[in-house]
N, C-alpha and C positions, 0 to 999 in steps of 0.2 A: 374404279376398279379396287383399290384396296380396301375401300368400305364395303364393298359387295363380297369380297372374300373373306374378310373378318365375320362378316353375317354368317356367310357358310360354316366356317370354322366353328362359331358358335353354335350353329343349328347342330352340327356333327357331335359336338361335345356333350349337348344336353340329351340327344335324342339316340344317338349310336355309339356311346361307349369308347370314344375314343380317349387317349391319354391326356386330354386337354387340362384334367382337373384331377385332385387327389379326394374328392369328396366321396366316391365310389370305391376306388382301390388305392392302394399304397403305391410307393416308388416301383419302377419297372425293375423288378428281380426276377430272374429266370427260376421257377420253382425247381426245374431239373437241377441246378447248381446249389440254390439255397435251401431247398426243401420242399415239402408240400405245403398247401393251402394252410393256413391257421388263423386263430382269432376270429373263427365265425360266432357271431352273436345276435341272438333273436331278442326282442323285447316280448317278455311274457305276455300272455294273454290271460288276464285274472277276470274271473267272474263273467265269462261267456254264459250264455243260456244253453241248457239241454237240447241237443237235437236241432239248434238253430245255425245259421250261417256264421263262419269266423273267417275273417281274412286278416293276416299279420301284416306288419310294416315290413318292407324289405330288410334283410339283415345286413349286418357289416361284415366285411371278411377281407383278409389279406392275401392276395394270389400273386403278387408280384406284378401286376398290371395286366394279367389274363383275365379273358372272360370266363368264368367257371360253369360247369354243369352242375345242377342239384338232383338229387334222388332222396327220396325217403326210404329209409331201409326198413325200419319196423316203428311201432308205437307201443309203449309199454303204460299200464294203469299205475295207480300209486302204490300197489302192491307190488311193483316190479315183473307181473306177467305180461309177457309179450300177446298183444290182441290178435285175432285171426285177420285174414286178408280182407275180409267184408268191410272192416272199418276203413281201410285204405281206399276201398272203391269211392267212397266219397270225397278223397283228398287229393289235391293237385298241388304241385309245387311248380312255379312259374321259371321260365328259362328264357334266354335271349330268343328272340325271334326277328326274322328279316324284315324289314320296313321299307318302304320306297316313300321318300319325302319329295313332292311335286313343288318346286321353285316358283316364286313369282318372276314374272319377266324381268324385273328390273334387278334380280338376284341371279340371272344367269350368268356364268362364268366360262372362260375359254381354258381347256386344260392343257397340258403339254404338248398334245399332238394337234393342238390347233381346233379341237371339237368343242362346240358350245353344248354346255353341260346343263340340261334343264332339269334334272332329277338326280337325287343321290340315292344310294341305298346302302344300309349298314345294318349292324344289330340293335335292335331296341332293348336296352338293359334297365329302363326305369323301374320295373317290377320284379327285376331278377332276384330269385330267391323267395319270393312271397309265397306263403302257404295259404291255399284257398280251402275250405272245408264247405261242402254243399249244404244246403237248407236240409232239413230232415234227414240228418245224418245219425249214425249210432252212438256218439258220443253223448253219454247221460252224465249224471252228477259226480264229480271226482276230479282227480288229477290225472293228466296224460303227458308223457315224455316221448318226443320224437328224436330218432336218430337219423342223421342226414349224412348221405355221402356226396363230397365234392369231388369232381375231378376238373382238371385242367389239360391242356395238350400245346406244346409248342416245339416247333420243329421235328415234329414226329415223336416227340417224348412225352408220355402220358404219365399224369400222376393220379392218385385216388386217396382221398383223407377221410376218415370215418370221424364223424362228430358224435359221440353219444350223448344222449339226451339234451340235444342241442336247443330246443323248443319245449317250453313248460305251457301247458293248457290247462287252465282250471275253470271248471264248469259247474256252474249254479243252478238251481232249480228255474225252471221257465216260469216267469210270474205271470198271474192272471191279467190279461188285458182288458176283460170285458166281463161285465156282471148283468144278467137279464133276469128280470123278472117278468113273468108273462100270465096275465098282460100286464103292462107297464103301469096303468092306473087300476088300484084295487080298493074295495070298501070294506070297512071294519066297522061293525055294529057295536054300539056301548052296551055293556052288560051281557055280551055273548062271548063264548070261548073261540071266536075266529080268529083266523090268521092267514096270512099271504101264502101264496105258492112258494116252494123252494126255488130260490134262484138258480140260474143255469150259468156255468163257465164254460164257454165253447174253447178256450185254448188254456194253456198253463198248467203246471203241476196242481194237482188237486189235492194235495196234503196241506190243507189249511184251516185256520179258524176264522170266525166272523166276529166283527166287533161294531158296536153302533157309536157314532161321533156325536151326534147331536139328537135332542128329543129323548134324552136320556131318562127322564121323569115322566115320559109320556108313551114310549114304546119300549118292548123287550125284543132282542134279537137271540136267536139260538145259536150260540157259538159253534155249532157242528154243521148244521144245515141251513143258516142264513135266514130261516123263516122269521117274518116279523109279526109281533101281536101287540095289542094294548096293554099297557101296563095295570096291574090290578088297581081297581078304584079310581081310574081315571075317569072324568067327565067332562062335558063341555059346556061352557055358558050359554053358546050360541046354538048349539046342538048339532053343529056340523063345523069341522075343523079339517084343513087341508094340510098334510104333513108330507115333506120331501126329505126323507132322512138322508143321511150320508153314512156310507158303510165302509170300512176297512176291511181288508182281506190281509191276514198275517200268514206267511210262509212259517210251516212248522218245521221247514228244515233249515232256512237261512234268517228266520225272523225279520225278513223283509217286509215292509208294509206297502200296500197299494190302496189308494184311497178313490173311492167312486161316488160322484154326486148325481144326482138326477136319474138315477136308475129305477126308481120307482115312485109313484104319488099315490099316497093314501089319503082317503077321505073317510075320517071317523065321524060316523052319524047316528042318530037314532033310527033313522028309516033308511031302507035300502036306496042306492043311488045307481043309475046306469050311467055309463060313459061312453062317449063317442071313440071310434078308433083313434088310436094315435099315429100321427106321420111323423116321421124325422127326416129332414134334410141333412145328411151327415156329413157330407161334402159338398160346398159350393162356393169354389174359387172366385175371386175378383178378376182376375187376368189384368190387374192394373200395372204389372212390371213383369219384366221377364226374369222369374225368380221363383222357386219352389216355395218361398213364402206367400206366393199369390197364387199358387195352385199347380205351376207348371214350369218346363223349360223348353226352348226350341233347339232344334238341330238343323243346321244347314248343310246338308251334303254337297249340294251343286246351287249356288246362287242364280245361275245363269247371268243376265244382264241386271239383275235388281241389287241393289246395295243391300247388303247385309242386315242393316239398321231398318230397312225398309220392308223387310220380311217378316209377318206376324206381329206388325206394330199395332199399339193400341188405338183403338177408335170408338166411337159412341156404342153403347151396348143395345141389343136388339129390342125395339119397342114390343114386339109381339111378347117377349120373355118377362116383360115388366110383371105381368100378374103373378109370377112364379117365385120372383126375386125376395129373398128376406130383406126387410127393412134396413138392417145393418149394412148391406152390401152398397153402401152410398157412392163407392168408387168403381162401380162394376163397369168393365170395359169387354169390348169384343175385340177378337185378334183378326187383321187383315192383311192380305197380300195381293198387290197389283203386279201382275206378272208382265205387263207390258212396258216397254221403255223405249221412247222415241219411235212408236209403232212397232217395234220388233220384240220378238221373244226368242230366247234360246232355252234349252231343256233346263228346267230347275226342279230340285229336290229339297225338299223341307218338312220337317214333322214338328208338331206339338205333342211332347210327352207330357201328360198330366200327372200329378203325384199319385202314387201306388195306395191303394186302400185295401183294408182286409174286410172281407164280406161274412166272415165267420162271427163278428160281435152280431150281425143281425140275423144269421141262419135259422133262429129257431123263431116260431111265432111270428115271422114278418113276411110279407112280399116285397122284393127287392127290384128295383128299376134303377136305369141310368137315363137322364133326360138331358140333351143339348139342343141349340137352335144353330142353324147355318144358312149361308146366302151365298149365292152365285149371281153374279152380273156381268153384262158385256162380253158374255162368251158368244164368239160368233164361230161357225164351223169351218173346217177347212175344205178344200174342194171337192174331196170324196165324201163329204157330208158328217165324218166324225167330229166329235168335240176334241178341241186340241188339249184341253185340261179337264181334270175330274178332281173331286177331293174324296179320299178314301179314308174308311173308319176302321180302326184296328183295336184289337184287344191282346194282352199278353198276361200269362199267370206266372211268367218266370222272369220278368225284367227286375233287376236288382241294381239299376245304375249304368250298366253297359248297354247302350242300344244295339251293338252290333252283335252282342251275345245271346239276346233274348228272341224268343220266337213270337212273331206277331201273327195273328189272325185276322184277316178281312172279313168285316160282318156288315158291310153296306146294305145286304140283302135280308138280314135278319132286323131290322129296325121297323118299327111302325112310325109313320110320317103323317103330318099334317100341314097342309100348305096354307101359311098366312092365316091360321085358324087353330083352336083349340076344340072345337065342335065336330062332330059328324063322325063317320067312319073312318077310320086309319087306313093308309094304303101300306103295305108291306114293301119295303126297300127304297132307298134313297134316290129321288128323281134324277134323271138323266140331265146332265146341266145344259144350258142354253134354251132356246125357244122349241127345240123339238121340230123344227122346220128342215126341210132338206132331204138329201139321201140318207138312207139308213141301213147302211151295209151289215151292222151287227144286231138289227132288230130290237134296239134298246129304247128307242124313242116313243114317246107316248103324247100324243097331242092333247090329251086329256088330262094329263099329269106334268103340267108345265110350271116349273117353280122360277122361271127367269126372274131374276130381280126381287124375289119374294124371300121371306124368311121362312125356313121350314123348321118345326118343331119335330124332333127325332126321339123314340123312346126304346131303349133296348132291354128286354126282360133279363134279368139276372139271376133268376131262381136257378138256372143250370150251373151256375158259377157260385152259388150261395156258400160253398164250403171252401172257396179259395181265400187264402190269407195274404195273397200279393197279387191283387189285381189292378191292372193298369189299362186306361184308355189313351189313345193316340189318334192323331189326324195327320193325314199326309196330303200334300198335293202332287197329283201326278200328272206328267206331260206325256201326251200320245204321240209325239213327235220326235225325231232323233237329231234335227239340226234346226238352224234358224227359220222361224216363219215370219212373215210380214203382213200386218194387217193392211188388206186393199180391197176396195170395191166391196165392203161387207163382209169380208171373209178372213179368217185366220186370226181372230183376236182371242188372246188366251184368258182375258177376263180378270176379274177380282174374287177373292174368297174370304168370307168372314165366318168366324166361329165364335158363339157367344153363350153365356150361361149353361156350362156344363153343371150338373149336380147329380148326387147319389140320393136316392129317397126310400126309405124303409115305412112299409104301412103294415100296420099290426092286421093279422087275418081275422 
């Protein structure tokens, strides 16, 4: 019992701001006696990017052990001018919020009244005072100073303290993160005054100059436009040379340099050359470990009866996808979840969140799509004919690390699918799970569209989202029952789901 009570105390200290530690607050002094809050200190954010999201670290402050309430009063620019309220529309300062912690059964404890406590409630202060500025905000290049008001209350006595210029935000130019020559492969003829198209920079501050890193004796770059041409007098022994220049983009504001490789392929030749259309698989994660380094992370909201380590575990990759897979993806895996444990299944809720991508890098001159392969097997319907489980496919354009705060849109019905093949006409919409037999209360089954135990190739057209700089794909296992189901007499088996070989592709138009 002592061990359990100690664990509960530690959880309360970490999550709910009790006075078990001095890391967040100083000694317990009543500010009504000793004075107002003091020593508010934020770490300055230096060289943030114009109009991009900013999130500070939580500040330190002395409140005598009381939980403070933070408010932003105003924001001044570097000249001392107070900015209008439209700037604050993009700004939030985080305060304590009530949180319920569900305890494991082994950590239940009995209170003084003899009641068994299975959950505890308190104030979550882990992000207290954190300032969050949304993406696409109004903060351009320059310096900004935030005035913050801190309030505390104890025994009906309230104090308010104003901290002028408590937080300093320094904003630099948004650097160019993509350089696009359209088309990517271009032909320059010896002895002619030909040149490439001017490159496009979909994002970033456009006040830049261009610099050629290699081929400086072979090519010339216009520092203002980025247009490339052959150097005067350059000829070739073979009559045809392939050049892959490296280009630097230099900010005229901050003098920061961003370097770009493989943005254009030039063929210098005596006679015209015709190129095939270029295709780029710009995100093809291996899924070989549960880590964003390998393209994803998993979220387990409710494991049901399944051990967490057994949810979205690595298994062999899809054989159907082998034709698409890059040769360097030698460690490619698929992610698999078997929902049945000992013939039983309770509701499970788990997601795969894949790494966020910017589609704006390819929003000009390319057709964009996302492809993935999935498989469901061993799904046996419940007595009313419904599938006990399904796999849902989601997208988000505002996911920035917090699953709960993002908006997710289900797009199962928008994908083109091929069952166990790459050929033939696609069917729109992901197949209903299972063998399509039995009652059909939702009219969702189709015996001609049966993917039971087979790999399905699914392709989502990304052109409607081509201007999104924050695009995320996610997968979810959904359970269509509320309590335990038992697999018996060929009914009620939740089955197994696999996801493999997700990739984004840009194909020249």
